[in-house]
Each structure stands twice: as structure tokens, then as C-alpha cells.
GUMAR-434471 format. One record per residue (C-alpha): residue number from 1; residue in one letter; x, y, z. Coordinates in steps of 0.2 Angstrom, whole numbers. Last residue first. Layout:
N
    k  r      X      Y      Z
  NUM  A      X      Y      Z
...
END
This chain:
258
    k  r      X      Y      Z
  258  S   -146    -18     92
  257  K   -141    -21    111
  256  P   -149    -10    124
  255  S   -137     -3    132
  254  M   -134     -9    151
  253  N   -116    -17    149
  252  L   -106     -7    139
  251  N   -116      7    142
  250  Y   -113      6    163
  249  I    -93      2    159
  248  S    -92     21    148
  247  V   -100     29    162
  246  I    -92     22    176
  245  G    -76     27    167
  244  D    -81     43    164
  243  L    -85     45    183
  242  S    -66     36    186
  241  L    -56     51    174
  240  Y    -65     64    187
  239  P    -47     74    191
  238  D    -41     71    172
  237  I    -24     81    171
  236  F    -13     74    154
  235  D      5     72    150
  234  I     13     68    167
  233  I     30     69    168
  232  D     34     87    166
  231  T     35     90    186
  230  R     26    102    201
  229  K     13    108    192
  228  A      6     91    189
  227  I      7     87    209
  226  K     -6    101    213
  225  K    -16     95    198
  224  S    -19     78    202
  223  L    -21     80    222
  222  G    -41     73    220
  221  G    -39     59    209
  220  T    -32     59    191
  219  A    -16     59    182
  218  A    -13     55    165
  217  V      4     49    157
  216  K      7     43    141
  215  T     18     28    136
  214  N     29     30    119
  213  N     44     25    127
  212  G     38      8    128
  211  L     29     -1    142
  210  E     43    -10    150
  209  K     56      4    149
  208  K     42     17    151
  207  L     36     10    167
  206  E     55     13    174
  205  K     55     31    170
  204  I     38     32    176
  203  V     43     22    195
  202  G     57     36    195
  201  E     46     52    192
  200  I     33     47    203
  199  M     45     44    215
  198  F     52     61    216
  197  I     36     70    214
  196  S     31     60    229
  195  G     46     64    239
  194  N     45     83    236
  193  L     25     80    243
  192  V     31     68    259
  191  G     47     75    262
  190  S     44     93    259
  189  Q     30     95    270
  188  I     35     83    283
  187  S     52     96    283
  186  E     41    113    282
  185  E     30    107    297
  184  T     45    103    307
  183  T     54    119    301
  182  Q     68    124    291
  181  G     64    111    276
  180  I     77    110    265
  179  L     69    106    248
  178  Q     64    126    247
  177  K     48    136    247
  176  P     37    123    255
  175  F     26    114    244
  174  S      6    114    251
  173  L     -4     98    259
  172  E     -6    107    276
  171  V      3     97    292
  170  I     -1     86    303
  169  P     11     87    317
  168  L     25     76    322
  167  K     30     75    339
  166  A     20     59    342
  165  A     27     50    330
  164  K     16     35    325
  163  L     -1     44    321
  162  H      6     60    316
  161  L     19     51    304
  160  A      5     41    297
  159  K     -5     55    294
  158  I      6     63    282
  157  S     10     48    277
  156  T    -10     45    271
  155  D    -12     65    264
  154  I      1     58    252
  153  G     -5     42    245
  152  P      3     26    250
  151  A     11     17    236
  150  I      0      4    224
  149  L     10     -2    208
  148  G      3     -9    191
  147  G     -6    -23    182
  146  I     -9    -27    166
  145  Y    -24    -20    159
  144  D    -26    -23    140
  143  G    -25    -11    126
  142  N    -14    -19    113
  141  A      1     -7    119
  140  D      1    -11    138
  139  I    -11     -3    149
  138  C     -4      2    167
  137  D    -13      6    183
  136  F      0     16    195
  135  T     -9     18    211
  134  T     -7     32    226
  133  A    -19     27    240
  132  T    -30     38    249
  131  G    -32     46    233
  130  F    -21     52    218
  129  D    -22     41    206
  128  I     -9     40    191
  127  I    -13     31    175
  126  V      0     23    163
  125  L     -4     21    145
  124  P      1     12    128
  123  K    -13     17    121
  122  G    -24     29    121
  121  Y    -28     45    130
  120  K    -51     46    129
  119  E    -53     30    128
  118  I    -39     21    135
  117  G    -39     31    150
  116  A    -59     28    154
  115  V    -58     11    153
  114  A    -42     10    164
  113  N    -49     23    177
  112  C    -64     12    179
  111  L    -52     -4    181
  110  R    -44      6    195
  109  D    -61     12    203
  108  A    -66     -4    205
  107  G    -51    -12    214
  106  V    -44    -26    204
  105  S    -45    -44    217
  104  S    -56    -51    205
  103  P    -44    -51    193
  102  E    -34    -62    201
  101  R    -18    -63    191
  100  Y    -20    -48    184
   99  K    -22    -47    165
   98  V    -38    -39    164
   97  K    -42    -38    144
   96  L    -53    -23    138
   95  G    -72    -17    133
   94  L    -75    -19    152
   93  N    -88    -29    150
   92  L    -92    -37    169
   91  K    -82    -50    177
   90  S    -70    -37    184
   89  H    -83    -28    194
   88  I    -92    -12    195
   87  I   -110    -14    201
   86  L   -125     -8    192
   85  P   -139     -1    200
   84  Q   -158     -7    204
   83  I   -167      7    201
   82  N   -185     12    212
   81  F   -174     29    214
   80  Y   -176     34    232
   79  K   -178     15    239
   78  K   -169      5    227
   77  S   -153     20    224
   76  F   -152     23    240
   75  L   -152      3    246
   74  M   -139      1    235
   73  F   -130     16    242
   72  V   -130      8    258
   71  P   -125     -9    254
   70  T   -109     -3    244
   69  L   -104      4    260
   68  D    -98     -9    271
   67  P    -87    -15    253
   66  V    -78      0    251
   65  V    -69      0    237
   64  S    -84      4    228
   63  S    -92      9    209
   62  I   -109     12    208
   61  C   -117     14    193
   60  V   -138     23    192
   59  G   -150     22    179
   58  S   -164     34    173
   57  I   -162     48    186
   56  D   -176     64    181
   55  D   -188     55    191
   54  A   -177     60    207
   53  N   -178     79    201
   52  V   -164     89    194
   51  G   -165    107    197
   50  K   -146    109    203
   49  K   -151    115    219
   48  E   -166    100    219
   47  F   -148     89    214
   46  L   -139     94    231
   45  F   -156     93    242
   44  L   -159     74    234
   43  L   -139     71    240
   42  V   -142     73    257
   41  P   -160     69    257
   40  G   -153     52    252
   39  V   -136     46    260
   38  E   -145     49    279
   37  D   -160     39    274
   36  E   -147     24    265
   35  T   -137     24    281
   34  R   -122     33    287
   33  A   -110     26    299
   32  L    -98     21    287
   31  N    -95     41    284
   30  S    -86     39    265
   29  S    -86     60    267
   28  V    -95     69    251
   27  R    -89     74    235
   26  W   -100     82    222
   25  H   -102     82    202
   24  D   -112     91    190
   23  L   -119     88    172
   22  L   -105     79    166
   21  E   -107     75    147
   20  K   -108     57    142
   19  G   -126     56    139
   18  K   -132     66    153
   17  F   -122     64    168
   16  L   -121     67    185
   15  G   -105     61    196
   14  I   -106     59    216
   13  V    -87     57    222
   12  T    -88     47    238
   11  H    -72     51    250
   10  T    -59     43    261
    9  N    -60     25    256
    8  G    -68     29    240
    7  I    -86     26    234
    6  D    -87     31    215
    5  I   -106     34    211
    4  T   -112     38    196
    3  L   -130     44    191
    2  L   -137     43    175
    1  M   -148     54    169
END
């Protein structure tokens, strides 16, 4: 079995794969204070509930956008599984060309999304990832990663409003019944959530002018299902796309050569 670890700024998503089949997944907080000995017992407990032993894990692959947490999970892998994990970066064999001006600056999560997105949905393609940031990753008709856009995430925007304006509360991530909010809470919800919808639709409209009208759009991340219900601009919903990408990159780089 392959253990995939996707370390994000807010959450870390753990996936357990047999071949390319996702057997189970878990979401834990990306707590910078945790050590490998705090991560280990938690994950082993989750594995035990699934009937999986440490000896069943034959490989570990890590995608991380939090440099301070990467060594923690590397030590966890070595200590609890005796496995040197593969860390994803732009210089690995990705099966695609990265045409960013500085390829090393592309987040590992964005690389994983791109690799899995092409495999599952073809090209040209735009992948929208709803996380701490809302990112748009663009794959052209040749299957090359050509860049994208980064905007504040929905939850990040709500928290930023509260942080910078003392009288504005943190609100639930739910759409109000109408566009015009009739309370402060509804006004924030409408402004952030509906504003995100309008932004996404506008961006995709312009991206299709550059990539072609046949460009498909895939959405991933924790809020992908909620947002996709409110717009017809999204063709595919795939909340765990990055985990599939981790598996593909692992196989490209670690599978025995014939």
C-alpha cells in the first residue's frame, strides 16, 4: 500500500492507496507544533480502525506547501515505517513540462493537481483548487503546465475581514437565500461566496479565450462541491485530485524500470 500525504497550510490530507484505488482518507490540522511522535500514534490509530498495519505500507510520498512540516512527516515515515519518503518537487519526472518562469516555485499541490487532472480529464484543462488560497492551474493543448492564478481562499477572506474589521464577525460558509444580505452575517456570506462565484466565472471565461473554448474545468479542494452547486462553469468535481496526482508522480519516479 502507498501512503500519500498532502500537507496544506490549513489541513493535511492523508490517503491510503492500493494501486490507484483510494482505500481511505483522513483530514487532520496542519499544526506546526506537532512532532513525528505526535503524528505517528494518531495516524497509526486511524490505520488500525481500517485494519491496516504499519507493515502493510510499502511506500510513502509527500506533497507539501509547508516547509516547516515536511521534516516532521519525513521523520514520521522513517521512524514508524522505516521508509524514506519521496518528496514531490518540480525536478521529478512529472510526465509534463512545467513552463513557469521559475518551475521550483510552483507549489507541489499544484503539480499534483496538474498531473492527475491531465490523466483523468484530458487537455486543455483548468483546475480550480479551493483551499487556503483559490488557485487556477492551466494546462494547454500540448499537455504543458503553463501557469495560473492565485487568489485568497474563501475561508481566508472571511477570516481576513474579521481580523481587519473588529465589528465584522466570522460567519458560516453557507450561501444566504438572496444576493442582497439583510444582516451583517448575510452580507459577508453573499459578498465572499457569491463574489467568489462571479470571480471564478469571469476568470474561466477569459482563460478559455487563451486556452480554447474546448477547455474543461475541474474543481478540487474542500469547498469544491459547495461551489460547483452554484455554477455551471465547472465540468468535473474531484475533491481528492491531489492525492491521485501524488500516486501518479510516485509511480513515475519509484516504479521499477523494465
